[in-house]
C-alpha positions in Angstrom: -64.5 -19.5 31.9 -63.0 -16.2 30.5 -65.0 -13.1 31.5 -64.6 -10.1 29.3 -66.7 -6.9 30.1 -64.9 -4.4 28.1 -62.7 -4.1 25.0 -59.8 -3.2 27.3 -60.3 -6.5 29.3 -60.0 -8.2 25.8 -56.7 -6.2 24.9 -55.3 -6.9 28.4 -55.9 -10.6 28.0 -54.4 -10.6 24.4 -51.4 -8.7 25.7 -50.9 -11.2 28.5 -50.9 -13.9 26.0 -48.5 -12.3 23.6 -46.1 -11.8 26.8 -46.4 -15.5 27.6 -45.7 -16.5 24.0 -42.6 -14.2 24.1 -41.3 -15.9 27.2 -42.2 -19.4 25.7 -40.3 -18.8 22.4 -37.3 -17.2 24.3 -37.1 -20.2 26.6 -37.1 -22.5 23.7 -34.4 -20.6 21.8 -32.2 -21.1 25.0 -32.8 -24.7 25.1 -32.2 -25.8 21.4 -28.6 -26.3 20.2 -29.2 -25.7 16.5 -28.5 -22.0 15.6 -31.0 -21.8 12.9 -33.7 -23.0 15.2 -32.5 -20.7 18.0 -32.8 -17.9 15.5 -36.2 -18.9 14.4 -37.6 -18.9 18.0 -36.0 -15.6 18.7 -37.8 -14.2 15.5 -41.1 -15.6 16.8 -40.5 -13.9 20.3 -39.8 -10.8 18.3 -43.0 -11.1 16.3 -45.1 -11.7 19.5 -43.5 -8.5 21.0 -44.5 -6.6 18.0 -48.0 -7.9 18.4 -48.0 -6.9 22.1 -46.9 -3.4 21.1 -49.8 -3.1 18.6 -52.2 -4.2 21.0 -50.9 -1.8 23.6 -51.2 0.9 21.1 -54.9 0.2 20.8 -55.4 1.0 24.4 -54.8 4.7 23.6 -58.0 4.9 21.4 -61.6 4.4 22.2 -63.0 1.3 20.4 -65.9 -0.8 20.9 -67.0 -4.2 19.5 -70.1 -5.0 17.6 -71.2 -7.5 20.2 -70.9 -6.4 23.8 -71.2 -9.9 25.1 -67.9 -11.6 24.3 -68.8 -15.2 25.1 -67.3 -16.3 21.7 -63.9 -15.5 23.2 -64.4 -18.0 25.9 -65.0 -20.6 23.2 -61.8 -19.6 21.3 -59.7 -22.2 23.3 -57.1 -19.5 23.8 -54.5 -21.0 26.2 -53.8 -19.2 29.4 -50.3 -18.2 30.3 -49.1 -21.3 31.8 -45.7 -22.2 33.1 -43.5 -24.4 30.9 -42.5 -27.7 32.7 -38.6 -27.6 33.1 -38.6 -31.2 31.6 -40.8 -30.5 28.5 -39.6 -32.5 25.5 -39.0 -30.8 22.3 -42.0 -32.7 20.8 -44.2 -31.5 23.6 -42.8 -28.0 23.1 -43.7 -28.1 19.5 -47.2 -29.4 20.2 -47.8 -26.6 22.8 -46.6 -23.9 20.4 -48.9 -25.4 17.8 -51.9 -25.2 20.0 -51.0 -21.7 21.2 -50.7 -20.5 17.7 -54.0 -21.9 16.5 -55.8 -20.5 19.6 -54.3 -17.1 19.0 -55.4 -17.3 15.4 -58.9 -18.0 16.5 -58.9 -15.3 19.1 -57.8 -12.6 16.6 -60.3 -14.0 13.9 -63.1 -13.5 16.5 -61.9 -10.1 17.5 -61.9 -9.1 13.8 -65.4 -10.2 13.3 -66.5 -8.3 16.4 -64.5 -5.1 15.4 -66.6 -2.0 14.6 -63.9 -0.1 12.7 -62.2 -1.0 9.5 -58.7 -0.4 10.7 -59.3 -2.4 13.9 -60.6 -5.3 11.9 -57.7 -5.3 9.5 -55.3 -5.3 12.4 -56.8 -8.3 14.0 -57.0 -10.1 10.6 -53.3 -9.4 10.1 -52.5 -10.7 13.5 -54.6 -13.9 12.9 -52.7 -14.4 9.6 -49.3 -14.1 11.3 -50.4 -16.7 14.0 -51.7 -19.0 11.3 -48.3 -18.7 9.5 -46.6 -19.7 12.8 -49.0 -22.7 13.4 -48.3 -23.9 9.8 -44.6 -24.0 10.6 -45.2 -25.9 14.0 -47.5 -28.3 12.3 -44.8 -29.2 9.7 -42.2 -29.4 12.6 -44.6 -31.7 14.5 -45.2 -34.0 11.5 -41.5 -34.2 10.8 -40.9 -35.3 14.4 -43.7 -37.8 14.3 -42.4 -39.3 11.0 -38.8 -39.5 12.6 -40.1 -41.5 15.4 -41.5 -44.3 13.0 
């Protein structure tokens, strides 16, 4: 179970996850042959890098959350930075990406609900929206792969 004692703990965790996502999408971009898919994965890695920078910027300021007990975050299902198996299939990679994006969306939604300042809430809602957009893309990709198998 995740343990968060301070807002900085939350930021450190979110930064770690954004870094893991960057590595994940960069690795995928190197393993697919379609240039448009490569470009898309690179753009996702760049988006995740931007998220990381925005989260790092927050560490410069003093923020608190409405709820000091952040047990909800442990329930968000946010995936830990896990290594990608070298033999992962494209379908498995899409499913993992979909799960990561959904979990990230939920994490940022929870953080927005806990934020005590409007600008912080807006940032987390924006990050949640971007992660939801990524998840929608991966859901479509996953469905296309499943339909293609039938």
